[in-house]
NULUMKOL-69990 format. One record per residue (C-alpha): residue number from 0; residue in one letter; x, y, z. Coordinates in Angstrom, 1 decimal. Each point is the difference from the previous one (the first is absolute). Layout:
N
<NUM; 'A'; <X; Y; Z>>,
...
//
This chain:
383
<0; 'M'; <-2.5; -45.4; -48.6>>,
<1; 'T'; <3.5; 0.3; -1.6>>,
<2; 'D'; <3.1; 1.0; 2.0>>,
<3; 'G'; <0.3; 3.7; 0.4>>,
<4; 'A'; <-3.7; 0.7; -0.9>>,
<5; 'P'; <-1.9; 2.0; 2.6>>,
<6; 'A'; <-2.3; -1.9; 2.3>>,
<7; 'R'; <-3.6; 0.3; -1.0>>,
<8; 'L'; <-2.0; 2.3; 2.3>>,
<9; 'V'; <-3.5; 0.5; -1.5>>,
<10; 'T'; <-1.6; -3.4; 0.0>>,
<11; 'P'; <-3.7; -1.1; 0.2>>,
<12; 'R'; <0.4; -0.5; 3.8>>,
<13; 'F'; <1.5; 3.4; 0.4>>,
<14; 'L'; <-2.8; 1.6; -2.0>>,
<15; 'L'; <-2.6; -1.8; 2.0>>,
<16; 'V'; <1.3; 1.5; 3.3>>,
<17; 'V'; <0.1; 3.5; -1.6>>,
<18; 'S'; <-3.6; -0.4; -1.3>>,
<19; 'C'; <-1.2; -1.2; 3.4>>,
<20; 'G'; <1.7; 3.0; 1.6>>,
<21; 'L'; <-1.6; 2.4; -2.5>>,
<22; 'C'; <-3.5; -1.2; 1.0>>,
<23; 'Y'; <0.9; 0.3; 3.6>>,
<24; 'F'; <1.5; 3.5; -0.2>>,
<25; 'L'; <-2.9; 1.2; -2.1>>,
<26; 'A'; <-2.3; -1.2; 2.9>>,
<27; 'L'; <2.0; 2.0; 2.6>>,
<28; 'T'; <0.8; 3.2; -1.9>>,
<29; 'M'; <-3.5; 0.6; -1.5>>,
<30; 'L'; <-1.1; 0.9; 3.5>>,
<31; 'Q'; <2.6; 2.8; 0.3>>,
<32; 'P'; <-2.4; 2.7; -1.1>>,
<33; 'V'; <-3.1; -1.9; 1.3>>,
<34; 'L'; <0.9; -0.5; 3.6>>,
<35; 'P'; <1.0; 3.5; 1.0>>,
<36; 'R'; <-3.2; 1.4; -1.5>>,
<37; 'Y'; <-2.1; -2.8; 1.6>>,
<38; 'V'; <1.5; 0.9; 3.5>>,
<39; 'R'; <-0.5; 3.7; -0.6>>,
<40; 'D'; <-3.4; 0.1; -1.8>>,
<41; 'D'; <-1.8; -3.2; 1.1>>,
<42; 'L'; <1.4; -0.3; 3.5>>,
<43; 'G'; <0.3; 3.8; 0.6>>,
<44; 'R'; <3.6; -0.2; 1.3>>,
<45; 'G'; <3.0; 2.3; -0.4>>,
<46; 'D'; <3.6; -0.2; -1.3>>,
<47; 'V'; <1.4; -1.8; 3.0>>,
<48; 'A'; <-2.7; -2.7; -0.3>>,
<49; 'V'; <0.8; -0.3; -3.7>>,
<50; 'G'; <3.7; -0.7; 0.9>>,
<51; 'I'; <-1.0; -2.5; 2.6>>,
<52; 'A'; <-2.3; -1.9; -2.3>>,
<53; 'V'; <2.5; 0.0; -2.8>>,
<54; 'G'; <2.9; -0.9; 2.3>>,
<55; 'A'; <-1.8; -2.8; 1.8>>,
<56; 'L'; <0.8; -2.4; -2.9>>,
<57; 'A'; <3.7; 0.6; 0.3>>,
<58; 'I'; <-0.2; -0.5; 3.8>>,
<59; 'G'; <-1.7; -3.4; -0.5>>,
<60; 'A'; <2.7; -0.9; -2.6>>,
<61; 'I'; <2.8; 1.0; 2.4>>,
<62; 'V'; <-1.4; -2.3; 2.7>>,
<63; 'L'; <0.0; -3.1; -2.2>>,
<64; 'R'; <2.8; 0.9; -2.5>>,
<65; 'L'; <2.9; -1.4; 2.0>>,
<66; 'W'; <-1.7; -3.3; 0.8>>,
<67; 'A'; <-1.0; -0.2; -3.7>>,
<68; 'G'; <3.7; 0.0; -0.9>>,
<69; 'R'; <0.7; -2.9; 2.2>>,
<70; 'L'; <-3.1; -1.8; -1.2>>,
<71; 'G'; <1.1; 0.5; -3.6>>,
<72; 'D'; <3.4; -1.6; 0.7>>,
<73; 'T'; <-1.6; -3.0; 1.6>>,
<74; 'A'; <-3.5; -0.6; -1.5>>,
<75; 'G'; <0.7; 1.5; -3.4>>,
<76; 'R'; <-0.7; 3.2; -2.0>>,
<77; 'R'; <-3.2; -1.4; -1.7>>,
<78; 'A'; <-1.8; -0.4; 3.3>>,
<79; 'L'; <0.5; 3.7; 0.8>>,
<80; 'I'; <-1.2; 1.1; -3.4>>,
<81; 'I'; <-3.3; -2.0; 0.2>>,
<82; 'G'; <-0.7; 0.7; 3.6>>,
<83; 'G'; <0.8; 3.7; -0.2>>,
<84; 'A'; <-2.2; 0.6; -3.1>>,
<85; 'A'; <-2.9; -1.8; 1.7>>,
<86; 'L'; <0.2; 2.2; 3.1>>,
<87; 'V'; <0.1; 3.1; -2.1>>,
<88; 'A'; <-3.0; -1.0; -2.0>>,
<89; 'V'; <-2.2; -0.9; 3.0>>,
<90; 'S'; <1.0; 3.0; 2.1>>,
<91; 'T'; <-0.4; 2.6; -2.8>>,
<92; 'L'; <-3.5; -1.4; -0.9>>,
<93; 'A'; <-1.0; 0.8; 3.7>>,
<94; 'Y'; <1.2; 3.7; 0.0>>,
<95; 'G'; <-3.5; 1.5; -0.6>>,
<96; 'L'; <-2.0; -2.4; 2.2>>,
<97; 'V'; <0.2; 2.3; 3.1>>,
<98; 'S'; <0.1; 3.8; -0.3>>,
<99; 'A'; <2.5; 0.7; 2.7>>,
<100; 'L'; <3.7; 0.9; 0.2>>,
<101; 'W'; <0.9; -2.8; 2.4>>,
<102; 'W'; <-1.4; -2.5; -2.5>>,
<103; 'I'; <2.0; 1.3; -2.8>>,
<104; 'V'; <3.2; 0.0; 2.1>>,
<105; 'L'; <-0.7; -3.6; 1.1>>,
<106; 'M'; <-0.5; -1.2; -3.6>>,
<107; 'R'; <3.0; 2.0; -1.2>>,
<108; 'L'; <2.1; -1.8; 2.7>>,
<109; 'I'; <-1.2; -3.4; -1.4>>,
<110; 'T'; <0.7; 1.2; -3.5>>,
<111; 'G'; <3.5; 0.8; 1.3>>,
<112; 'F'; <0.5; -3.5; 1.2>>,
<113; 'G'; <-0.9; -1.3; -3.5>>,
<114; 'E'; <2.3; 2.6; -1.6>>,
<115; 'A'; <2.9; -1.1; 2.1>>,
<116; 'G'; <-0.4; -3.6; -1.1>>,
<117; 'F'; <-0.6; 0.6; -3.6>>,
<118; 'F'; <2.8; 2.6; -0.5>>,
<119; 'V'; <2.7; -2.0; 1.7>>,
<120; 'G'; <-1.0; -3.2; -1.8>>,
<121; 'A'; <-0.2; 1.6; -3.5>>,
<122; 'A'; <3.1; 2.2; 0.3>>,
<123; 'T'; <2.1; -2.9; 1.3>>,
<124; 'M'; <-1.3; -2.4; -2.7>>,
<125; 'I'; <1.1; 2.6; -2.6>>,
<126; 'T'; <3.5; 0.1; 1.4>>,
<127; 'D'; <0.0; -3.9; 0.1>>,
<128; 'L'; <-0.8; -0.1; -3.7>>,
<129; 'A'; <2.7; 2.5; -1.0>>,
<130; 'P'; <3.7; -0.7; -0.7>>,
<131; 'P'; <2.1; 1.7; 2.7>>,
<132; 'E'; <1.7; 2.3; -2.5>>,
<133; 'R'; <-3.4; 1.2; -1.2>>,
<134; 'R'; <-1.8; 0.4; 3.3>>,
<135; 'G'; <-0.3; 3.8; -0.2>>,
<136; 'E'; <-1.5; -0.3; -3.4>>,
<137; 'A'; <-2.5; -2.6; 1.3>>,
<138; 'V'; <-1.0; 2.3; 2.8>>,
<139; 'S'; <-0.5; 2.8; -2.5>>,
<140; 'Y'; <-2.3; -2.1; -2.1>>,
<141; 'W'; <-1.8; -1.2; 3.1>>,
<142; 'S'; <-0.6; 3.5; 1.1>>,
<143; 'V'; <-1.8; 0.6; -3.3>>,
<144; 'A'; <-2.8; -1.9; 1.6>>,
<145; 'V'; <0.2; 2.3; 3.0>>,
<146; 'Y'; <0.0; 3.2; -1.9>>,
<147; 'G'; <-2.3; -1.3; -2.8>>,
<148; 'G'; <-2.5; -0.3; 2.8>>,
<149; 'L'; <0.9; 3.5; 1.2>>,
<150; 'A'; <-0.3; 1.4; -3.5>>,
<151; 'F'; <-3.4; -1.5; -0.8>>,
<152; 'G'; <-1.5; -0.8; 3.4>>,
<153; 'P'; <-0.7; 3.5; 1.3>>,
<154; 'Y'; <-1.4; 1.0; -3.4>>,
<155; 'L'; <-2.2; -3.1; 0.1>>,
<156; 'G'; <-1.1; 0.8; 3.6>>,
<157; 'D'; <-0.8; 3.6; -0.9>>,
<158; 'L'; <-2.1; -1.2; -2.9>>,
<159; 'V'; <-1.9; -2.7; 1.9>>,
<160; 'Q'; <-0.7; 2.3; 3.0>>,
<161; 'S'; <-1.2; 2.8; -2.4>>,
<162; 'A'; <-2.2; -2.3; -1.9>>,
<163; 'G'; <-1.3; -1.9; 3.0>>,
<164; 'S'; <1.1; 0.3; 3.6>>,
<165; 'A'; <2.8; -0.9; 2.4>>,
<166; 'G'; <-1.8; -3.2; 0.7>>,
<167; 'L'; <0.2; -1.0; -3.6>>,
<168; 'A'; <3.7; 0.8; 0.0>>,
<169; 'F'; <0.5; -2.3; 3.0>>,
<170; 'V'; <-1.7; -2.9; -1.9>>,
<171; 'V'; <2.1; 0.5; -3.2>>,
<172; 'S'; <3.1; 0.2; 2.2>>,
<173; 'A'; <-0.9; -3.3; 1.7>>,
<174; 'G'; <-0.6; -1.6; -3.4>>,
<175; 'L'; <3.5; 0.9; -1.2>>,
<176; 'A'; <1.5; -1.4; 3.1>>,
<177; 'A'; <-2.0; -3.2; -0.6>>,
<178; 'A'; <1.5; -0.1; -3.5>>,
<179; 'A'; <3.5; 0.2; 1.6>>,
<180; 'F'; <-1.0; -3.0; 2.2>>,
<181; 'V'; <-1.0; -2.1; -3.0>>,
<182; 'L'; <3.2; 0.8; -1.9>>,
<183; 'G'; <2.1; -0.7; 3.2>>,
<184; 'C'; <-1.4; -3.5; 0.1>>,
<185; 'F'; <1.9; -0.7; -3.3>>,
<186; 'T'; <3.4; 1.2; 1.3>>,
<187; 'R'; <2.7; -2.5; 1.0>>,
<188; 'D'; <2.8; 0.4; 2.5>>,
<189; 'V'; <3.6; -0.2; -1.2>>,
<190; 'P'; <1.8; -3.1; 1.5>>,
<191; 'R'; <2.5; 1.1; 2.7>>,
<192; 'E'; <1.9; -1.4; 3.0>>,
<193; 'A'; <-2.1; -0.9; 3.0>>,
<194; 'V'; <0.4; 2.3; 3.0>>,
<195; 'A'; <1.6; -2.2; 2.5>>,
<196; 'A'; <-0.5; 2.2; 3.0>>,
<197; 'P'; <-2.2; 3.1; -0.6>>,
<198; 'S'; <1.4; 3.1; 1.6>>,
<199; 'R'; <-1.9; 1.5; 2.9>>,
<200; 'R'; <0.9; 3.5; -0.8>>,
<201; 'L'; <-2.7; 2.1; -1.6>>,
<202; 'W'; <2.2; 2.8; -1.4>>,
<203; 'H'; <2.6; -1.1; -2.5>>,
<204; 'P'; <3.1; 2.3; 0.5>>,
<205; 'A'; <0.8; 0.2; -3.7>>,
<206; 'A'; <-3.2; 1.9; -0.7>>,
<207; 'L'; <0.2; 2.6; 2.8>>,
<208; 'R'; <2.1; 2.6; -1.7>>,
<209; 'P'; <-1.6; -0.2; -3.5>>,
<210; 'G'; <-3.4; -0.2; 1.7>>,
<211; 'T'; <0.6; 3.2; 2.0>>,
<212; 'I'; <1.0; 1.8; -3.2>>,
<213; 'L'; <-3.1; -1.3; -1.8>>,
<214; 'F'; <-2.2; 1.2; 2.9>>,
<215; 'L'; <1.4; 3.5; -0.3>>,
<216; 'G'; <-0.1; 0.1; -3.8>>,
<217; 'L'; <-3.7; -1.1; 0.0>>,
<218; 'M'; <-1.2; 2.7; 2.4>>,
<219; 'P'; <-0.9; 2.3; -3.0>>,
<220; 'L'; <-2.2; -2.8; -1.4>>,
<221; 'S'; <-1.6; -0.4; 3.4>>,
<222; 'A'; <-1.1; 3.6; -0.2>>,
<223; 'F'; <-0.7; 0.1; -3.7>>,
<224; 'G'; <-2.3; -3.1; -0.1>>,
<225; 'P'; <-2.6; 0.7; 2.6>>,
<226; 'L'; <0.1; 3.9; -0.1>>,
<227; 'L'; <0.0; 0.6; -3.8>>,
<228; 'P'; <-3.7; -0.6; -0.5>>,
<229; 'L'; <-0.8; 2.3; 2.9>>,
<230; 'Y'; <2.5; 2.6; -1.2>>,
<231; 'V'; <-1.5; 0.3; -3.5>>,
<232; 'D'; <-3.5; 0.1; 1.5>>,
<233; 'S'; <0.9; 2.8; 2.4>>,
<234; 'P'; <-0.9; 3.7; -0.6>>,
<235; 'G'; <2.8; 1.5; -2.0>>,
<236; 'G'; <1.5; -3.4; -0.8>>,
<237; 'P'; <1.4; -0.8; -3.5>>,
<238; 'D'; <-2.6; -0.4; -2.6>>,
<239; 'V'; <0.8; -3.5; -1.0>>,
<240; 'S'; <-1.5; -3.5; 0.6>>,
<241; 'A'; <1.7; -2.1; 2.7>>,
<242; 'G'; <-0.6; -3.0; -2.2>>,
<243; 'L'; <1.9; 1.6; -2.9>>,
<244; 'V'; <3.0; 0.9; 2.3>>,
<245; 'F'; <0.1; -3.6; 1.3>>,
<246; 'L'; <-0.2; -1.2; -3.6>>,
<247; 'V'; <3.0; 2.1; -1.1>>,
<248; 'Y'; <1.9; -1.1; 3.1>>,
<249; 'G'; <-0.6; -3.7; -0.6>>,
<250; 'L'; <0.6; 0.1; -3.7>>,
<251; 'L'; <3.3; 1.7; 0.4>>,
<252; 'I'; <1.2; -2.5; 2.5>>,
<253; 'M'; <-1.1; -2.9; -2.2>>,
<254; 'T'; <1.9; 1.6; -2.9>>,
<255; 'V'; <3.2; 0.6; 2.0>>,
<256; 'R'; <-0.2; -3.5; 1.5>>,
<257; 'L'; <-0.4; -1.6; -3.4>>,
<258; 'V'; <2.5; 2.1; -2.0>>,
<259; 'G'; <2.5; 0.3; 2.9>>,
<260; 'A'; <-0.5; -3.4; 1.6>>,
<261; 'R'; <3.8; -0.6; 0.1>>,
<262; 'I'; <0.9; 3.3; 1.5>>,
<263; 'P'; <0.3; -1.3; 3.6>>,
<264; 'D'; <2.3; -2.8; -1.1>>,
<265; 'R'; <2.1; 2.2; -2.3>>,
<266; 'L'; <0.3; 3.1; 2.3>>,
<267; 'G'; <0.2; -2.0; 3.1>>,
<268; 'A'; <-2.5; 0.1; 2.8>>,
<269; 'R'; <1.7; 2.9; 1.9>>,
<270; 'N'; <0.2; 2.3; -3.0>>,
<271; 'A'; <-3.5; -0.8; -1.2>>,
<272; 'G'; <-1.3; 0.6; 3.4>>,
<273; 'G'; <1.6; 3.4; 0.2>>,
<274; 'V'; <-1.5; 1.1; -3.3>>,
<275; 'A'; <-3.4; -1.3; 1.2>>,
<276; 'L'; <0.1; 1.9; 3.3>>,
<277; 'A'; <1.1; 3.3; -1.7>>,
<278; 'C'; <-2.9; -0.2; -2.5>>,
<279; 'T'; <-2.6; -1.0; 2.5>>,
<280; 'G'; <0.8; 2.8; 2.4>>,
<281; 'S'; <0.2; 2.6; -2.7>>,
<282; 'G'; <-3.3; -1.1; -1.7>>,
<283; 'I'; <-2.1; 0.2; 3.2>>,
<284; 'V'; <1.5; 3.4; 0.9>>,
<285; 'I'; <-0.8; 1.4; -3.5>>,
<286; 'A'; <-3.6; -1.2; 0.4>>,
<287; 'A'; <-0.2; 1.8; 3.3>>,
<288; 'A'; <1.7; 3.2; -1.1>>,
<289; 'W'; <-1.9; 0.4; -3.3>>,
<290; 'P'; <-3.8; -0.1; 0.8>>,
<291; 'S'; <-1.4; -0.5; -3.5>>,
<292; 'A'; <-0.8; -2.8; -2.4>>,
<293; 'V'; <3.3; 0.5; -1.8>>,
<294; 'G'; <2.0; 0.0; 3.3>>,
<295; 'L'; <-1.8; -3.1; 1.3>>,
<296; 'I'; <0.4; -2.0; -3.2>>,
<297; 'G'; <3.7; 1.2; -0.4>>,
<298; 'G'; <0.8; -1.0; 3.5>>,
<299; 'T'; <-1.8; -3.3; -0.5>>,
<300; 'V'; <2.2; -0.8; -3.0>>,
<301; 'I'; <3.2; 0.5; 1.9>>,
<302; 'L'; <-1.4; -1.9; 3.0>>,
<303; 'A'; <-0.9; -2.9; -2.2>>,
<304; 'C'; <3.5; -0.2; -1.5>>,
<305; 'G'; <1.4; -0.3; 3.5>>,
<306; 'M'; <-2.5; -2.5; 1.2>>,
<307; 'S'; <0.6; -2.2; -3.0>>,
<308; 'L'; <3.6; -0.7; 1.2>>,
<309; 'L'; <-0.3; 0.1; 3.8>>,
<310; 'Y'; <-1.6; -3.4; 0.8>>,
<311; 'P'; <2.0; -2.1; -2.4>>,
<312; 'A'; <3.3; 1.6; 1.0>>,
<313; 'M'; <-0.6; -0.5; 3.8>>,
<314; 'L'; <-1.3; -3.5; -0.4>>,
<315; 'V'; <3.1; -1.0; -2.0>>,
<316; 'L'; <2.1; 1.5; 2.7>>,
<317; 'A'; <-1.8; -2.0; 2.7>>,
<318; 'L'; <0.3; -3.3; -1.9>>,
<319; 'D'; <3.7; 0.3; -0.9>>,
<320; 'G'; <1.6; -3.3; 1.1>>,
<321; 'I'; <-3.1; -1.5; 1.7>>,
<322; 'A'; <-0.6; -3.7; -0.2>>,
<323; 'D'; <-3.2; -1.4; -1.6>>,
<324; 'T'; <-1.1; -1.4; 3.4>>,
<325; 'E'; <0.0; 3.5; 1.5>>,
<326; 'R'; <-1.4; 2.0; -2.9>>,
<327; 'A'; <-3.6; 0.2; 1.1>>,
<328; 'S'; <1.1; 1.2; 3.5>>,
<329; 'V'; <2.0; 2.8; -1.6>>,
<330; 'V'; <-2.9; 1.0; -2.3>>,
<331; 'G'; <-2.3; -0.2; 3.0>>,
<332; 'T'; <2.2; 2.3; 2.1>>,
<333; 'F'; <0.7; 2.3; -2.9>>,
<334; 'S'; <-3.6; 0.4; -1.0>>,
<335; 'S'; <-1.1; 0.7; 3.6>>,
<336; 'F'; <1.7; 3.4; -0.5>>,
<337; 'F'; <-2.1; 0.5; -3.0>>,
<338; 'D'; <-3.1; -0.6; 2.2>>,
<339; 'A'; <1.4; 2.2; 2.8>>,
<340; 'S'; <0.4; 2.9; -2.4>>,
<341; 'A'; <-3.5; -0.5; -1.5>>,
<342; 'G'; <-1.6; -0.3; 3.5>>,
<343; 'L'; <1.9; 2.3; 2.2>>,
<344; 'G'; <0.7; 2.4; -2.9>>,
<345; 'A'; <-3.7; 0.2; -0.8>>,
<346; 'I'; <-0.8; 0.8; 3.6>>,
<347; 'I'; <2.8; 2.6; 0.2>>,
<348; 'A'; <-1.1; 1.5; -3.3>>,
<349; 'G'; <-3.6; 0.3; 1.2>>,
<350; 'A'; <1.1; 1.7; 3.2>>,
<351; 'V'; <2.4; 2.5; -1.8>>,
<352; 'A'; <-2.8; 0.7; -2.6>>,
<353; 'A'; <-2.4; 0.9; 2.9>>,
<354; 'A'; <2.6; 2.4; 1.4>>,
<355; 'A'; <1.7; 1.4; -3.1>>,
<356; 'G'; <-2.2; -0.9; -3.0>>,
<357; 'Y'; <0.6; -2.5; -2.8>>,
<358; 'R'; <2.9; 1.9; -1.5>>,
<359; 'G'; <1.7; 0.1; 3.4>>,
<360; 'A'; <-0.4; -3.8; 0.3>>,
<361; 'F'; <1.6; -0.5; -3.5>>,
<362; 'A'; <2.9; 2.3; 0.8>>,
<363; 'A'; <0.7; -1.6; 3.4>>,
<364; 'S'; <0.1; -3.5; -1.6>>,
<365; 'G'; <2.7; 1.2; -2.3>>,
<366; 'L'; <2.4; 0.5; 2.9>>,
<367; 'A'; <0.0; -3.7; 0.7>>,
<368; 'C'; <1.7; -0.6; -3.3>>,
<369; 'V'; <2.9; 2.2; 1.0>>,
<370; 'V'; <0.4; -2.1; 3.2>>,
<371; 'G'; <-0.2; -3.2; -2.1>>,
<372; 'L'; <2.6; 1.3; -2.5>>,
<373; 'T'; <2.4; 0.8; 2.9>>,
<374; 'L'; <-0.5; -3.5; 1.4>>,
<375; 'L'; <0.6; -1.6; -3.4>>,
<376; 'R'; <3.2; 1.8; -0.6>>,
<377; 'R'; <1.5; -1.1; 3.4>>,
<378; 'R'; <2.0; -3.1; -0.4>>,
<379; 'A'; <-1.2; -2.9; 2.2>>,
<380; 'E'; <2.5; -1.5; 2.4>>,
<381; 'P'; <1.2; -3.6; -0.8>>,
<382; 'A'; <-2.0; -2.7; 1.7>>,
//
């Protein structure tokens, strides 16, 4: 590389981690339309049970996420990728073995343990492979795997369940997780300084404020993900396929992430986060206020634009000035807020939907973005 030339970002090693992540997120997200219907139709449970079953994965991830960050700084990122993918594959394959809610919740907790390990390992390895000045761009490209899964996974799950059954969807999901395991075996850790004395703290303070804002900004997605299939299936619901809406959502996020990968680095994390929160809150409120296919898809478009910027902006904010030896701990703490939003948010959304309907749950989740925007605009006190 010549002096002044930009450091290379997209390398074969970088693409391997992204490909591994795409298989993994396809495995998880294809169950978004499958699991709520399985709990409602096959197990005969209501909206609150749907929220518990969906949110159990995030609860399991929260339990292990913080320890996963410490393990990633000591044992390496590759171990987390391989072990996490294996746990997800085995537990997902077992979903349909027992027709009971408690079994689904138990298996979802184990899936959450695997999710914690894989996500922390892969997301940290991506930042290890990126030049510091292009870290926001790297996270944007990495999130193409996340939202590529979200774009095509639910559509795939809808297709497999319609053609076969929920059980077949569980098997296909487990197969994709197994593919992520195989690809993960070919990844390599980036050399870094050894951790002389691992910190005993579980929560890294640098991630608390950005993580809290992420938690609030993801609340609309916590309602949108599990409740959308039930909303479009309900009497008087929008006449549109849930898989199609998820496809529009994921494709838009992929497009914005690819075309605007450098936006978080150029605008700055704080400004990009403000735009993200404003769009996310507006989009979910439009979907709630306009009960039609046009309103739902229009709100989804705005929601997707906001979500495309939120995670990269907040992660860059959390990693600012962090040493290599603490990066996995920061990612572990930060991503635990992602899990908290998905888990607690899904349960809250299910409870609000039971009391005020699906549109009420969508509208209520938009208020969280207002709180997040207020917190983002307040300047942090110097350490």
